[in-house]
N, C-alpha and C positions, 0 to 999 in steps of 0.2 A: 265794203269791209276794210277797216283800217288795220295796219300792221301791229300797232301796239296792243290792242285787245287780243289779237291773234297770238302774239308772243306770250301774253299772260296765260291764255288758254293752254298753249303748248307746254309751258313750264309746270302748270298744275297737273296736266296729264302725265308728264314725265315723273313728277314727284309723287303723284297719287294723293296729294293733300293741298288744300288751299293755303295753309300756313307755309308749308315748304315751298310751294309754287310762288307765293308772294316774296319769300326770301330770295329765291332765284331771280325774281324780277326786280328786286330792290325797291319794292313798294309795299304799302300796307295791305293786309288781307282784305279789308273792306273795299279798297280800290280794285283789287283783283276780282272780288265777288261782283262788284258793280259792272266791270267790263265784261265779264262772262255772261251775266244776265242780259246785257245789251246784245251780245252775240246771239244768245238763244232767242231773243225777241226778233232779231234781224232774220235769223234762219227759220224761225217758226218751229223749232224742235229743241228738246232738252239735249244737252251735251254730256251731262254727268248724272250718274245715279249716286246720291249721297248716302253714306252709312255713318254710324257713330265713329268708326275708326278710319275710314278711307273713302275716297271717291273713285268711281269706276266710269269708264267711258260708255256711253250708249252707242248704238249702231251709227247714228249720225256723228257722234263724237269721234268714233274710230275713223270715219271717212275724212272728217276735218283734220284730225291729227296727222294722217298721212300726207295730205296736201300742205298743211302748215309746216311740217318738217322740210318738205321740198322747197316751198316758197321762201321760208326764212333762211334756209341754206343758200339759196340763189341770191338773196339780198346781201348777205354777208360776203359771198364770193364776189359780187359786183363791186362792193365797197373796197375790199382788200385788193382786188385786181387793179382798180383805178389807182389806189394808193401805191401799188407796186410799180406803176409806170415811171416813178422817179428813178433817177440813176442809182441813188442809195436806197436799196430795197428796205422795206419796213413792214410792220404789221405782224399779226399772229398767224402761225401755221399750225394746224391741228393734225397730229400724226398718231396713227395706231401702228404698233410694231410688235413682233414677237421676238423672243430672246436671241434668235440667231443673229438678228440685227442689233439688238440693244446691248448685248454684251460688249461689243467692241466697235463694230462698223458704224453704228449710228452715233455714239458719243464722239468718235473721231470726226465724222463728217459734219456734225453740228458745230464742233469746235472750228473747223475750217470755215463754215458758213458764218459763224459769229465774227471771226476775224475780218472777213470780207464785207459783211453787212450787219453791223452791230445793232441795227434797229429792228431786226427780225426777232420775234419772240416765239420760239417753238414750245408747243404744249404736247407732251408725249404721253401716250397711254399704252400699257401692256395689254394685249388681247389676242384672242384666237382669230384665224382668218375669217370665219363666218361672221363674227361680230364686226370686224372691219368692213366687210362687204355691206352689211346692213346700214352701218353708220355713214359710210361713203355715199351709198345710194340715197340716203336721207339728207345729205348735205351737211352732216354734223362732223365729218372728218374730211380733211383736204387730201390726205395721203395715207395709204396703208403699205406697210413693208412686211412681207411674209414669205414663207417658203411654200411653193405650190399654190393651191387655190385655183379657182376658175369655174365658169359656168353661168355667170349672170350676164345678161345682155346689156345691163345698164352700167357695167364696170369695164374699164380698160385695164388689162393685165399686161404690163410691160416687163419682160424679162431683162433685168439689169446684167446678170451674169449667172453662170452655173458653177457649182463647186462639188467635188466628189465627196462621198461619205467615207469616213475612216473608222475602222475598229481600233480602239485605243485602250491602253492600260496604264496604270501608274508605274513609276520606276521600281517600286518594291513588289509588284505583282509577280506571281510564279511564272507567267509567260513573257515577262519583260525582256529576258535575254534571248528569246527565240525569234522574235519578229515574224517569222513565217509559221503559220499554224495550220491545223487540220480541222475539218468540220466537227469532229467529235470533241475538240477542245471547247467549242461553244456550248456544248451541253454539260461538260464537266465544270466549267468556270462560269459563274453567274453574271448576268448583265444587270445594270440599272437602266430602267426603261421609262421614258416619259409617258405619263397617262394622266387623264383628268378625271376628277371625281364624277361619278355617275356616267362615265363614258368608257368604262373599262371594256365594254363589249366591242368597241370600235378598234380597227387596226392601229397598231402603235404609231404615234405621230412622228416618230423618227424615220418612218418609211423603210425600216429594215425588212428584207424579203424573207420573213419567217417561214413562208410556205416552201421556199427553195433551200434555205440554209437554217434549219431549226436552231434555236438558242434557248438557254435556260434563263428565265426571268427570276432574278434573286431579289429585286426591289423595284418599286415604281415611285416616281416623284412627279411633281408638276413643274418645278423650276429647273430649267436647263443648267443654270449656274450651280445648283445643288448637285445635280447629276455629275457634272464635271468635277466638282470637289470630291465627291464620293469615289470617282474613278482615280483621281490623283492620290487618294489615300491608300491605294494598293489592294483593296479587297474586291473591286468589281471591274468588269469590262464595260465599255460604253461604245455607242455608235453615234457619231456626230458629223455634221457638215464640217469640212476641213477649215473653213473660215472661222468657225467658232473655237477651234483648238489650236490654230496655227502657232500662236505665240508660245503656248505651253509645250508643243512638240519641239519648237525651235530651242527652247531652254532645257529640254531633256526631262521635264516634269511628266510628260506623257510620251508613250512609245506607240508608234503605229504598227499594227499587226496585219500582215497580208497572208494570202494563200487560200482564202475561201471567197466564194462569190458574194458580192454585196449589191445593193440596189443601184439604179441609175443616178447620175448627178442630181443634186438638189438645185431646183430652179429658184433663184432669188428674185422676187418680183416687187414692182411698185404698182400699187393699185390706185386709180383715180376714177372719178365719176365721168362716164362717157357723155360727151356733149357739153359739159360744164366748162366755163372759162377757168383756166388754171392759173394759180398765183405764180408769179415769176420766182418767188422764193422756193416754191416746191420744185420747180425745174432745176434751180441752182443746187438744191440739196441732193436731188437724184444724180446730177452730174458729179457731185463730190463723192457720193456713195460708189458710183461706177469707178471713179479714180482710185478710191481706197481698195476696192475689190481687185482691180487690175494690179495694184502694188503688191498685194499679198498672193497673187498668182491665180485668182479665179478666172475662169475662161469667160471672156465677154462674148455675147452673141453676135453673130454676123449681121450685117445690115438687113433689116426686114425680118429678122427671126423673132423679134419681140412679139409675144402672143397677145392678140386683142380679142376681147369678147370671150366666148365660151372656151373652156379648157378641156 
């Protein structure tokens, strides 16, 4: 079995269309169709069920797709790892991140990396931890940057640092002058809370201990940046990792409120595929993230405290 037809098959399966799969492969649809017919003949089984609108994988196609994702990811990792053996690192690194990283930490660290290694090309995608884990395991992402996560045996979970959660309000909020608040204040003054569409039944992803310290949810959003902006406006309270709001607290645009129990520190983690060769540029980026976190006061884990495997 050759890699090129396998890559064509993988792109068609991802796109759900021969036309879009051909576009991803940078070849014509007839070339893709011919390659996949050859694969089906070689394997002795159909790989797709074709309908008027879309193509769907057969059972054999599902098995091949899982192996193709892993194999093609390994091929790319080998190529880029060898390229990265040069003193001047280069090549693409594929990164999945959530907003706790992408608001400030990741842009700053990528700037540091670009200064030191201008031939590195980062490709960054915003996503949830579960999506990162799936794509890392399939070899389609080199690095995931997220809060929490854990549980997959094929993923390494490295804790870069931990940062406390802070209840904050805008400078114009009614509680801004008090700083120290009571539990009942959290029910009288509404919070803006991160929540994702069709996942409202899950615990709030900001990890606030609602079962210990009840609060009133006055609005929900998906974007952390939007939540912070709403809190800055003075109408809502918010609960965020300290690293996400440190600059706004330092300038006085947000005020930290204390006096009520909050959750444990947020664990800021780097996710990579267990057992796969790591690109040198990924390691350099993680080092720069750790340096940035240290500079803004996040607690770095002691030697050996990085969590590996299940969480």
